[in-house]
Backbone as CSV, one residue per row, in Angstrom:
resi,resn,N_x,N_y,N_z,CA_x,CA_y,CA_z,C_x,C_y,C_z
1,MET,-11.636,18.793,3.547,-11.701,17.518,4.249,-12.314,17.722,5.621
2,LYS,-13.411,17.108,5.895,-14.078,17.226,7.190,-13.616,16.084,8.067
3,SER,-12.789,16.386,9.066,-12.248,15.376,9.955,-11.860,16.025,11.257
4,ASP,-11.957,15.257,12.360,-11.527,15.769,13.650,-10.010,15.702,13.788
5,ASN,-9.349,15.101,12.817,-7.908,14.898,12.889,-7.170,15.950,12.066
6,ILE,-6.170,16.553,12.678,-5.293,17.480,11.973,-3.898,16.885,12.012
7,TYR,-3.336,16.609,10.855,-2.053,15.919,10.787,-0.933,16.892,10.456
8,ARG,0.178,16.707,11.157,1.351,17.542,10.897,2.170,16.982,9.734
9,LYS,2.398,15.662,9.763,3.204,15.067,8.699,2.700,13.666,8.392
10,ALA,2.551,13.377,7.100,2.073,12.073,6.643,3.073,11.471,5.669
11,LEU,3.304,10.173,5.789,4.092,9.426,4.802,3.143,8.527,4.041
12,ILE,3.195,8.610,2.705,2.276,7.884,1.830,3.071,7.028,0.864
13,THR,2.860,5.722,0.881,3.497,4.857,-0.112,2.590,4.740,-1.332
14,GLY,3.195,4.449,-2.474,2.413,4.392,-3.710,1.810,5.726,-4.052
15,ALA,2.588,6.803,-3.809,2.036,8.157,-3.919,2.104,8.747,-5.321
16,SER,2.649,8.021,-6.274,2.844,8.600,-7.605,1.602,8.506,-8.487
17,ALA,0.548,7.830,-8.008,-0.669,7.680,-8.828,-1.828,7.250,-7.938
18,GLY,-3.034,7.274,-8.517,-4.203,6.678,-7.899,-4.559,7.218,-6.534
19,LEU,-4.937,6.314,-5.627,-5.364,6.713,-4.294,-4.242,7.394,-3.525
20,GLY,-3.010,6.947,-3.717,-1.886,7.573,-3.024,-1.737,9.035,-3.391
21,MET,-1.850,9.334,-4.667,-1.774,10.722,-5.120,-2.943,11.526,-4.579
22,GLU,-4.118,10.925,-4.543,-5.294,11.641,-4.041,-5.188,11.898,-2.539
23,TYR,-4.679,10.943,-1.790,-4.422,11.182,-0.365,-3.484,12.377,-0.210
24,ALA,-2.421,12.418,-1.022,-1.454,13.509,-0.930,-2.127,14.852,-1.181
25,ARG,-2.968,14.919,-2.182,-3.626,16.183,-2.525,-4.584,16.638,-1.427
26,GLN,-5.385,15.718,-0.902,-6.344,16.119,0.121,-5.664,16.470,1.437
27,LEU,-4.613,15.770,1.790,-3.906,16.080,3.024,-3.135,17.388,2.904
28,ALA,-2.526,17.623,1.747,-1.826,18.894,1.537,-2.803,20.056,1.610
29,ALA,-3.993,19.880,1.045,-5.012,20.929,1.093,-5.430,21.226,2.524
30,ALA,-5.316,20.214,3.414,-5.666,20.398,4.827,-4.483,20.913,5.643
31,GLY,-3.322,21.102,4.989,-2.177,21.694,5.669,-1.130,20.732,6.180
32,ALA,-1.214,19.458,5.821,-0.237,18.477,6.292,1.023,18.510,5.428
33,ASN,2.179,18.411,6.070,3.426,18.200,5.351,3.514,16.725,4.966
34,LEU,4.239,16.425,3.882,4.182,15.088,3.303,5.553,14.500,3.012
35,ILE,5.618,13.176,3.099,6.732,12.396,2.564,6.117,11.431,1.556
36,LEU,6.496,11.571,0.294,5.900,10.790,-0.783,6.839,9.669,-1.204
37,VAL,6.335,8.448,-1.217,7.141,7.267,-1.532,6.564,6.548,-2.743
38,ALA,7.416,6.215,-3.696,7.039,5.391,-4.854,8.310,5.072,-5.624
39,ARG,8.190,4.223,-6.626,9.360,3.899,-7.457,9.671,5.012,-8.452
40,ARG,8.640,5.687,-8.964,8.822,6.632,-10.063,9.147,8.025,-9.525
41,GLU,10.441,8.309,-9.438,10.891,9.556,-8.825,10.405,10.779,-9.592
42,ASN,10.384,10.701,-10.928,9.965,11.871,-11.706,8.519,12.256,-11.405
43,ARG,7.653,11.267,-11.239,6.263,11.555,-10.896,6.155,12.164,-9.498
44,LEU,6.932,11.641,-8.577,6.923,12.189,-7.225,7.379,13.641,-7.213
45,GLU,8.415,13.941,-7.985,8.924,15.307,-8.045,7.862,16.255,-8.607
46,GLN,7.156,15.809,-9.636,6.104,16.639,-10.222,4.987,16.905,-9.217
47,LEU,4.590,15.858,-8.496,3.521,16.016,-7.505,3.987,16.905,-6.355
48,ALA,5.221,16.733,-5.924,5.753,17.553,-4.833,5.765,19.027,-5.211
49,ALA,6.180,19.317,-6.435,6.201,20.707,-6.891,4.792,21.287,-6.937
50,GLU,3.843,20.492,-7.407,2.447,20.944,-7.474,1.904,21.276,-6.090
51,LEU,2.103,20.360,-5.137,1.498,20.515,-3.818,2.183,21.585,-2.981
52,SER,3.501,21.632,-3.034,4.213,22.654,-2.261,3.918,24.046,-2.808
53,GLY,3.783,24.148,-4.122,3.478,25.442,-4.719,2.064,25.894,-4.449
54,LYS,1.115,24.973,-4.503,-0.300,25.321,-4.357,-0.708,25.516,-2.904
55,TYR,-0.195,24.667,-2.005,-0.675,24.678,-0.628,0.369,25.165,0.386
56,LYS,1.588,25.463,-0.081,2.646,25.984,0.777,2.983,25.026,1.927
57,VAL,2.985,23.732,1.626,3.382,22.728,2.608,4.733,22.151,2.214
58,GLN,5.402,21.518,3.160,6.680,20.873,2.885,6.426,19.475,2.340
59,VAL,7.029,19.173,1.205,6.835,17.867,0.578,8.198,17.260,0.259
60,GLU,8.497,16.129,0.882,9.732,15.394,0.614,9.435,14.232,-0.329
61,VAL,10.404,13.908,-1.153,10.289,12.804,-2.099,11.265,11.703,-1.694
62,LEU,10.770,10.481,-1.619,11.609,9.343,-1.238,11.367,8.189,-2.209
63,PRO,12.153,8.112,-3.287,11.980,6.994,-4.228,12.437,5.684,-3.594
64,ALA,11.594,4.659,-3.715,11.935,3.356,-3.133,11.079,2.278,-3.775
65,ASP,11.667,1.110,-3.963,10.966,-0.050,-4.516,10.628,-0.984,-3.362
66,LEU,9.354,-1.033,-2.981,8.941,-1.826,-1.826,8.819,-3.315,-2.130
67,SER,9.124,-3.716,-3.351,9.184,-5.145,-3.654,10.571,-5.709,-3.357
68,ARG,11.465,-4.844,-2.859,12.819,-5.243,-2.488,13.058,-4.875,-1.026
69,TYR,13.730,-5.768,-0.308,13.909,-5.537,1.122,14.663,-4.240,1.399
70,GLU,15.668,-3.934,0.569,16.430,-2.699,0.802,15.552,-1.459,0.625
71,GLY,14.553,-1.547,-0.262,13.620,-0.440,-0.428,12.734,-0.263,0.796
72,ILE,12.275,-1.382,1.356,11.468,-1.325,2.570,12.269,-0.726,3.715
73,GLU,13.511,-1.185,3.874,14.346,-0.691,4.973,14.663,0.791,4.804
74,LYS,14.814,1.239,3.581,15.062,2.667,3.326,13.911,3.515,3.854
75,VAL,12.693,3.079,3.581,11.516,3.828,4.035,11.347,3.677,5.549
76,ALA,11.585,2.474,6.074,11.474,2.257,7.514,12.434,3.156,8.281
77,GLU,13.643,3.310,7.795,14.616,4.176,8.458,14.166,5.636,8.416
78,LYS,13.587,6.050,7.303,13.053,7.414,7.215,11.955,7.626,8.253
79,ILE,11.112,6.624,8.424,10.039,6.719,9.417,10.616,6.852,10.822
80,ARG,11.625,6.035,11.127,12.236,6.089,12.457,12.874,7.445,12.733
81,GLN,13.339,8.111,11.681,14.012,9.396,11.839,13.037,10.572,11.874
82,THR,11.778,10.336,11.543,10.793,11.421,11.439,9.972,11.493,12.714
83,GLU,10.402,12.317,13.649,9.780,12.356,14.969,8.360,12.912,14.941
84,ASP,8.059,13.773,13.983,6.729,14.382,13.955,5.753,13.649,13.029
85,LEU,6.093,12.436,12.594,5.186,11.664,11.734,3.966,11.221,12.548
86,ASP,2.790,11.620,12.131,1.586,11.194,12.840,0.562,10.515,11.939
87,LEU,0.909,10.301,10.662,0.021,9.569,9.756,0.850,8.759,8.770
88,LEU,0.614,7.449,8.756,1.264,6.542,7.811,0.185,5.898,6.955
89,ILE,0.324,6.037,5.628,-0.650,5.441,4.705,0.061,4.402,3.850
90,ASN,-0.232,3.139,4.113,0.329,2.034,3.336,-0.586,1.765,2.142
91,ASN,-0.280,2.436,1.044,-1.135,2.382,-0.135,-0.505,1.604,-1.290
92,ALA,0.796,1.409,-1.284,1.473,0.762,-2.418,0.893,-0.624,-2.673
93,GLY,0.672,-0.941,-3.938,0.154,-2.251,-4.284,-0.054,-2.385,-5.777
94,PHE,-0.333,-3.601,-6.209,-0.583,-3.849,-7.633,-1.441,-5.094,-7.773
95,GLY,-2.047,-5.236,-8.951,-2.887,-6.388,-9.228,-2.333,-7.199,-10.388
96,SER,-2.994,-8.310,-10.658,-2.543,-9.179,-11.741,-3.703,-10.008,-12.255
97,ARG,-3.664,-10.342,-13.533,-4.667,-11.244,-14.109,-4.136,-12.667,-14.226
98,ARG,-2.874,-12.894,-13.864,-2.324,-14.241,-13.945,-2.835,-15.093,-12.793
99,SER,-3.102,-16.366,-13.081,-3.427,-17.306,-12.020,-2.177,-17.628,-11.222
100,PHE,-2.375,-18.086,-10.000,-1.245,-18.400,-9.127,-0.280,-19.380,-9.796
101,TYR,-0.827,-20.409,-10.434,0.042,-21.440,-11.014,0.728,-20.977,-12.306
102,GLN,0.285,-19.841,-12.847,0.890,-19.317,-14.073,1.997,-18.314,-13.809
103,ASP,2.277,-18.012,-12.559,3.283,-17.011,-12.213,4.677,-17.529,-12.552
104,GLU,5.324,-16.880,-13.521,6.664,-17.288,-13.923,7.709,-16.220,-13.628
105,ASN,7.293,-15.062,-13.118,8.220,-13.949,-12.880,8.258,-13.525,-11.415
106,ASP,7.944,-14.440,-10.513,7.932,-14.180,-9.069,7.021,-13.014,-8.710
107,GLU,5.924,-12.881,-9.444,4.939,-11.872,-9.082,4.361,-12.159,-7.703
108,THR,4.241,-13.443,-7.384,3.739,-13.843,-6.073,4.622,-13.283,-4.967
109,GLY,5.929,-13.460,-5.107,6.860,-12.964,-4.097,6.825,-11.458,-3.976
110,ARG,6.742,-10.765,-5.106,6.709,-9.298,-5.070,5.420,-8.788,-4.431
111,MET,4.311,-9.490,-4.680,3.057,-9.061,-4.080,3.087,-9.230,-2.565
112,ILE,3.664,-10.319,-2.095,3.814,-10.525,-0.659,4.699,-9.441,-0.058
113,MET,5.781,-9.101,-0.747,6.690,-8.070,-0.254,5.980,-6.719,-0.146
114,VAL,5.283,-6.325,-1.206,4.669,-4.994,-1.254,3.443,-4.908,-0.355
115,HIS,2.535,-5.881,-0.478,1.275,-5.796,0.254,1.433,-6.140,1.730
116,ILE,2.250,-7.129,2.032,2.314,-7.635,3.405,3.581,-7.203,4.139
117,LEU,4.743,-7.620,3.643,5.971,-7.366,4.401,6.245,-5.877,4.551
118,ALA,6.096,-5.115,3.480,6.338,-3.672,3.574,5.383,-3.037,4.575
119,THR,4.114,-3.389,4.516,3.136,-2.829,5.448,3.505,-3.136,6.888
120,VAL,3.816,-4.388,7.164,4.139,-4.803,8.534,5.390,-4.098,9.044
121,LEU,6.445,-4.066,8.241,7.704,-3.490,8.702,7.631,-1.968,8.830
122,LEU,6.879,-1.312,7.959,6.742,0.140,8.078,5.916,0.501,9.313
123,ILE,4.903,-0.300,9.605,4.137,-0.060,10.830,5.009,-0.298,12.062
124,ARG,5.802,-1.355,12.040,6.713,-1.616,13.164,7.658,-0.443,13.381
125,ALA,8.086,0.185,12.289,8.987,1.337,12.403,8.269,2.554,12.973
126,ALA,6.983,2.693,12.667,6.239,3.887,13.069,5.696,3.808,14.491
127,LEU,5.354,2.620,14.956,4.630,2.504,16.219,5.374,2.997,17.458
128,PRO,6.676,2.717,17.605,7.331,3.190,18.836,7.171,4.691,19.066
129,GLY,7.378,5.495,18.039,7.230,6.937,18.175,5.797,7.348,18.418
130,MET,4.867,6.705,17.727,3.453,7.036,17.903,2.971,6.669,19.303
131,ILE,3.368,5.504,19.786,2.949,5.071,21.115,3.545,5.979,22.187
132,LYS,4.782,6.367,21.992,5.426,7.275,22.952,4.657,8.588,23.059
133,LYS,4.182,9.095,21.928,3.418,10.355,21.919,1.935,10.138,22.206
134,LYS,1.506,8.853,22.229,0.098,8.500,22.391,-0.763,9.175,21.328
135,ASN,-0.218,9.197,20.125,-0.933,9.833,19.013,-0.395,9.316,17.685
136,GLY,-1.286,8.921,16.793,-0.860,8.477,15.474,-1.971,7.734,14.766
137,THR,-1.910,7.750,13.457,-2.924,7.088,12.636,-2.236,6.305,11.533
138,ILE,-2.745,5.114,11.268,-2.213,4.267,10.194,-3.381,3.801,9.335
139,ILE,-3.277,4.047,8.031,-4.277,3.573,7.076,-3.627,2.513,6.193
140,ASN,-4.206,1.341,6.171,-3.767,0.275,5.277,-4.805,0.130,4.160
141,VAL,-4.377,0.378,2.933,-5.322,0.305,1.813,-5.481,-1.156,1.399
142,SER,-6.626,-1.717,1.703,-6.967,-3.093,1.354,-7.878,-3.060,0.136
143,SER,-8.935,-3.865,0.122,-9.817,-3.949,-1.044,-11.036,-4.786,-0.694
144,VAL,-12.138,-4.583,-1.419,-13.281,-5.496,-1.275,-12.884,-6.903,-1.699
145,ALA,-11.784,-7.014,-2.450,-11.273,-8.330,-2.835,-10.886,-9.161,-1.621
146,ALA,-10.674,-8.520,-0.475,-10.346,-9.240,0.746,-11.453,-10.204,1.153
147,PHE,-12.675,-9.961,0.674,-13.824,-10.783,1.042,-14.275,-11.685,-0.104
148,SER,-13.570,-11.642,-1.229,-14.048,-12.255,-2.469,-13.288,-13.527,-2.835
149,PRO,-13.998,-14.545,-3.337,-13.347,-15.729,-3.882,-13.114,-15.620,-5.382
150,LEU,-13.289,-14.408,-5.929,-13.269,-14.224,-7.378,-12.121,-13.332,-7.860
151,SER,-11.262,-12.895,-6.964,-10.318,-11.827,-7.325,-8.870,-12.265,-7.387
152,GLY,-8.622,-13.541,-7.500,-7.257,-14.023,-7.625,-6.707,-14.498,-6.288
153,ALA,-6.058,-15.653,-6.289,-5.609,-16.268,-5.032,-4.679,-15.361,-4.247
154,MET,-3.687,-14.770,-4.891,-2.711,-13.964,-4.163,-3.254,-12.582,-3.834
155,TYR,-3.916,-11.927,-4.784,-4.394,-10.572,-4.527,-5.415,-10.577,-3.389
156,SER,-6.417,-11.444,-3.480,-7.434,-11.504,-2.436,-6.826,-11.877,-1.088
157,SER,-5.897,-12.829,-1.103,-5.323,-13.301,0.155,-4.462,-12.242,0.826
158,THR,-3.676,-11.505,0.047,-2.853,-10.463,0.662,-3.719,-9.320,1.171
159,LYS,-4.797,-9.016,0.467,-5.698,-7.964,0.938,-6.494,-8.435,2.165
160,ALA,-6.827,-9.719,2.225,-7.485,-10.258,3.414,-6.557,-10.155,4.616
161,PHE,-5.274,-10.407,4.407,-4.316,-10.237,5.494,-4.331,-8.803,6.003
162,LEU,-4.271,-7.836,5.084,-4.249,-6.434,5.496,-5.484,-6.071,6.316
163,THR,-6.639,-6.591,5.911,-7.881,-6.271,6.608,-7.882,-6.846,8.017
164,MET,-7.569,-8.130,8.154,-7.595,-8.764,9.470,-6.432,-8.294,10.343
165,PHE,-5.298,-8.056,9.744,-4.154,-7.509,10.487,-4.521,-6.162,11.090
166,SER,-5.166,-5.322,10.313,-5.565,-3.999,10.802,-6.537,-4.117,11.966
167,GLU,-7.525,-5.002,11.824,-8.533,-5.134,12.870,-7.917,-5.661,14.156
168,ASN,-7.072,-6.661,14.052,-6.440,-7.223,15.244,-5.402,-6.276,15.838
169,LEU,-4.702,-5.543,14.992,-3.733,-4.583,15.501,-4.422,-3.482,16.289
170,GLN,-5.580,-3.022,15.812,-6.319,-2.008,16.564,-6.710,-2.529,17.943
171,THR,-7.059,-3.810,18.026,-7.387,-4.403,19.319,-6.165,-4.397,20.238
172,GLU,-5.008,-4.775,19.703,-3.774,-4.759,20.492,-3.428,-3.355,20.977
173,LEU,-3.751,-2.359,20.170,-3.357,-0.981,20.470,-4.453,-0.207,21.202
174,TYR,-5.423,-0.920,21.721,-6.503,-0.273,22.461,-5.930,0.567,23.604
175,ASP,-6.392,1.783,23.736,-5.976,2.711,24.788,-4.557,3.258,24.609
176,THR,-3.989,3.116,23.418,-2.662,3.706,23.172,-2.751,5.056,22.484
177,GLY,-3.938,5.411,22.001,-4.090,6.646,21.248,-3.831,6.483,19.767
178,ILE,-3.581,5.240,19.317,-3.293,4.973,17.899,-4.568,4.520,17.199
179,LYS,-4.828,5.087,16.026,-5.993,4.731,15.211,-5.533,3.938,13.993
180,ILE,-6.159,2.777,13.767,-5.862,1.939,12.596,-7.096,1.868,11.712
181,GLN,-6.885,1.997,10.416,-7.984,1.844,9.461,-7.568,0.915,8.326
182,ALA,-8.471,0.012,7.956,-8.319,-0.784,6.739,-9.343,-0.265,5.740
183,LEU,-8.879,0.401,4.703,-9.769,0.911,3.668,-9.959,-0.158,2.607
184,CYS,-11.217,-0.499,2.323,-11.525,-1.584,1.379,-12.355,-1.055,0.213
185,PRO,-11.720,-0.351,-0.725,-12.478,0.173,-1.866,-12.795,-0.929,-2.876
186,GLY,-13.791,-0.649,-3.691,-14.090,-1.521,-4.820,-13.483,-0.929,-6.077
187,LEU,-14.194,-1.008,-7.185,-13.696,-0.483,-8.448,-13.566,1.042,-8.353
188,THR,-12.365,1.526,-8.623,-12.077,2.948,-8.472,-11.350,3.446,-9.710
189,HIS,-11.725,4.617,-10.199,-11.102,5.178,-11.397,-9.680,5.660,-11.084
190,THR,-8.716,4.770,-11.310,-7.291,5.110,-11.232,-6.603,4.350,-12.367
191,GLU,-5.285,4.469,-12.450,-4.566,3.726,-13.490,-4.233,2.302,-13.044
192,PHE,-4.670,1.915,-11.859,-4.402,0.582,-11.318,-4.778,-0.515,-12.298
193,HIS,-5.986,-0.405,-12.868,-6.490,-1.475,-13.731,-5.764,-1.531,-15.067
194,GLU,-5.414,-0.371,-15.612,-4.677,-0.363,-16.871,-3.304,-1.004,-16.700
195,VAL,-2.630,-0.671,-15.590,-1.296,-1.225,-15.337,-1.356,-2.745,-15.211
196,ALA,-2.433,-3.233,-14.580,-2.577,-4.673,-14.377,-3.142,-5.389,-15.605
197,GLY,-3.560,-4.629,-16.624,-4.078,-5.238,-17.840,-5.536,-5.627,-17.761
198,PHE,-6.302,-4.977,-16.890,-7.723,-5.280,-16.768,-8.540,-4.467,-17.767
199,ASP,-9.625,-5.047,-18.229,-10.547,-4.381,-19.142,-11.594,-3.624,-18.330
200,LYS,-11.462,-2.309,-18.247,-12.389,-1.511,-17.436,-13.790,-1.495,-18.018
201,GLU,-13.915,-1.775,-19.312,-15.231,-1.775,-19.946,-16.064,-2.981,-19.528
202,ALA,-15.429,-3.956,-18.883,-16.156,-5.164,-18.496,-17.117,-4.912,-17.340
203,ALA,-16.927,-3.805,-16.626,-17.812,-3.477,-15.502,-18.606,-2.227,-15.842
204,PRO,-19.913,-2.217,-15.555,-20.738,-1.038,-15.874,-20.323,0.170,-15.052
205,GLY,-20.634,1.343,-15.574,-20.198,2.589,-14.969,-20.664,2.794,-13.542
206,PHE,-21.859,2.295,-13.190,-22.392,2.541,-11.847,-21.582,1.824,-10.759
207,MET,-20.715,0.887,-11.149,-19.932,0.160,-10.162,-18.659,0.900,-9.748
208,TRP,-18.337,1.976,-10.462,-17.066,2.659,-10.237,-17.222,3.882,-9.339
209,MET,-16.183,4.146,-8.538,-16.118,5.351,-7.723,-14.878,6.147,-8.131
210,THR,-14.875,7.424,-7.806,-13.700,8.248,-8.065,-12.728,8.137,-6.898
211,ALA,-11.448,8.323,-7.194,-10.438,8.310,-6.142,-10.702,9.417,-5.132
212,GLU,-11.153,10.565,-5.616,-11.419,11.696,-4.728,-12.473,11.329,-3.675
213,LYS,-13.530,10.653,-4.084,-14.593,10.289,-3.150,-14.133,9.218,-2.176
214,VAL,-13.399,8.228,-2.670,-12.914,7.149,-1.806,-12.016,7.701,-0.706
215,VAL,-11.083,8.575,-1.072,-10.156,9.144,-0.089,-10.899,10.050,0.889
216,ARG,-11.853,10.812,0.407,-12.623,11.681,1.293,-13.365,10.858,2.348
217,ILE,-13.955,9.738,1.931,-14.650,8.853,2.871,-13.661,8.286,3.886
218,SER,-12.498,7.863,3.416,-11.480,7.307,4.309,-11.066,8.298,5.379
219,LEU,-10.744,9.509,4.989,-10.256,10.503,5.943,-11.348,10.934,6.919
220,ARG,-12.558,11.077,6.421,-13.651,11.444,7.322,-13.934,10.336,8.345
221,ALA,-13.768,9.078,7.918,-14.058,7.951,8.804,-13.082,7.870,9.966
222,LEU,-11.938,8.543,9.879,-10.963,8.508,10.965,-11.503,9.156,12.236
223,ALA,-12.528,9.971,12.097,-13.133,10.592,13.267,-13.979,9.604,14.064
224,GLY,-14.299,8.447,13.472,-15.110,7.445,14.153,-14.268,6.310,14.704
225,LYS,-14.944,5.219,15.067,-14.262,4.095,15.714,-14.143,2.862,14.822
226,LYS,-14.756,2.886,13.645,-14.708,1.715,12.771,-13.313,1.518,12.206
227,VAL,-12.871,0.267,12.153,-11.563,-0.070,11.590,-11.686,-0.364,10.103
228,ILE,-12.640,-1.210,9.740,-12.806,-1.610,8.338,-13.789,-0.653,7.668
229,ILE,-13.317,0.058,6.669,-14.128,1.041,5.959,-14.332,0.569,4.523
230,VAL,-15.574,0.327,4.144,-15.936,-0.046,2.772,-16.687,1.142,2.180
231,PRO,-16.065,1.896,1.281,-16.733,3.082,0.737,-17.769,2.734,-0.330
232,GLY,-18.921,3.408,-0.260,-19.937,3.234,-1.291,-20.980,2.196,-0.932
233,GLY,-22.250,2.526,-1.182,-23.343,1.625,-0.866,-23.284,0.305,-1.613
234,LEU,-22.932,0.345,-2.901,-22.858,-0.889,-3.682,-21.773,-1.807,-3.148
235,ASN,-20.612,-1.251,-2.822,-19.536,-2.063,-2.278,-19.927,-2.693,-0.947
236,LYS,-20.622,-1.934,-0.106,-21.095,-2.485,1.160,-22.040,-3.651,0.918
237,PHE,-22.918,-3.517,-0.083,-23.864,-4.585,-0.394,-23.134,-5.837,-0.895
238,LEU,-22.136,-5.646,-1.746,-21.384,-6.782,-2.268,-20.638,-7.507,-1.157
239,VAL,-20.041,-6.737,-0.243,-19.345,-7.355,0.886,-20.330,-8.124,1.762
240,PHE,-21.507,-7.556,1.967,-22.542,-8.250,2.737,-22.876,-9.598,2.098
241,LEU,-23.070,-9.615,0.781,-23.394,-10.868,0.090,-22.275,-11.887,0.245
242,MET,-21.036,-11.417,0.219,-19.898,-12.336,0.301,-19.665,-12.862,1.711
243,ARG,-20.196,-12.161,2.730,-19.957,-12.559,4.119,-21.182,-13.171,4.792
244,CYS,-22.365,-12.898,4.261,-23.602,-13.364,4.894,-23.740,-14.889,4.756
245,PRO,-24.017,-15.618,5.839,-24.175,-17.079,5.763,-25.262,-17.513,4.783
246,LEU,-26.301,-16.686,4.607,-27.413,-17.050,3.730,-27.032,-16.994,2.252
247,THR,-26.058,-16.160,1.906,-25.660,-16.023,0.505,-24.257,-16.571,0.234
248,TYR,-23.588,-17.036,1.272,-22.212,-17.529,1.152,-22.107,-18.636,0.100
249,GLY,-23.035,-19.600,0.166,-22.993,-20.721,-0.767,-23.197,-20.288,-2.204
250,LEU,-24.097,-19.326,-2.420,-24.350,-18.833,-3.774,-23.113,-18.139,-4.338
251,VAL,-22.460,-17.357,-3.514,-21.248,-16.661,-3.962,-20.160,-17.666,-4.329
252,ARG,-20.004,-18.707,-3.526,-18.983,-19.737,-3.821,-19.341,-20.527,-5.061
253,TRP,-20.631,-20.748,-5.292,-21.048,-21.404,-6.546,-20.681,-20.523,-7.733
254,ALA,-20.960,-19.221,-7.618,-20.635,-18.290,-8.701,-19.137,-18.273,-8.977
255,ALA,-18.344,-18.436,-7.916,-16.887,-18.395,-8.079,-16.371,-19.540,-8.930
256,ARG,-17.180,-20.577,-9.097,-16.758,-21.720,-9.918,-17.189,-21.602,-11.373
257,GLN,-17.902,-20.523,-11.712,-18.358,-20.325,-13.086,-17.287,-19.553,-13.878
258,ASN,-16.792,-20.160,-14.949,-15.684,-19.563,-15.695,-16.013,-18.173,-16.228
259,TRP,-17.204,-17.988,-16.770,-17.552,-16.701,-17.382,-17.578,-15.591,-16.334
260,LEU,-18.036,-15.917,-15.118,-18.108,-14.901,-14.077,-16.726,-14.611,-13.499
261,ARG,-15.887,-15.628,-13.396,-14.530,-15.419,-12.892,-13.769,-14.441,-13.782
262,LYS,-13.957,-14.599,-15.081,-13.259,-13.706,-16.011,-13.719,-12.259,-15.861
263,LYS,-15.016,-12.062,-15.620,-15.536,-10.709,-15.458,-15.191,-10.117,-14.091
264,ALA,-15.168,-10.976,-13.072,-14.989,-10.479,-11.713,-13.566,-10.049,-11.417
265,ARG,-12.576,-10.638,-12.080,-11.192,-10.316,-11.775,-10.776,-9.037,-12.495
266,LEU,-11.319,-7.932,-12.008,-11.084,-6.618,-12.618,-9.952,-5.911,-11.920
């Protein structure tokens, strides 16, 4: 990992799979001690054994369900007790193919809890110690869906919150020594899509990135000043189309086409 930042201890939510697991592997390889958070304790234990054995770092396991307030508070208390924590990665999240009006199992509430409330409260727990030391980094894993009208009302909206929250928080924390990043990946080869019931074959292969590459870009970008990081040239182009005034109308027209909506919600 090529970065100007050397971390002593990182806490990673959603660490049992996907980008969270990849962050854990790359940070452990760089010598960082870890606190791994997810619901699936057995997966966390397996990853902890792998990383501590291979890289000789300290790896703690903290099972917690961030869709429940008691789970959030459990992790927040761990953060408050960890004086040497200098990297917090809010990666936990999930997607859905259900429309907002079709939600019958409070998926909406759980998504708000995991994507928004957990992120906000864990950052609130981490900031006092980081500000006191004038050192710390927070990565909020968002998505290119934050800029899209095609990715589901709740998923896109919660990811848009993470992106703008990160940018505004960095402004508030100017001159404190704290670095904030909003990582906005596009289609990435993880189990995220299978869990959410998405058809990965619906998107051509050139649109996909590996978790290893996405995380490497994220960590390297911490050496710079940019808050919003969109990995990959294609993803940058898509975000440009969705934000550019000249193409804004075309994108919104496309969002009303049923066939494209079905393909876009990957």
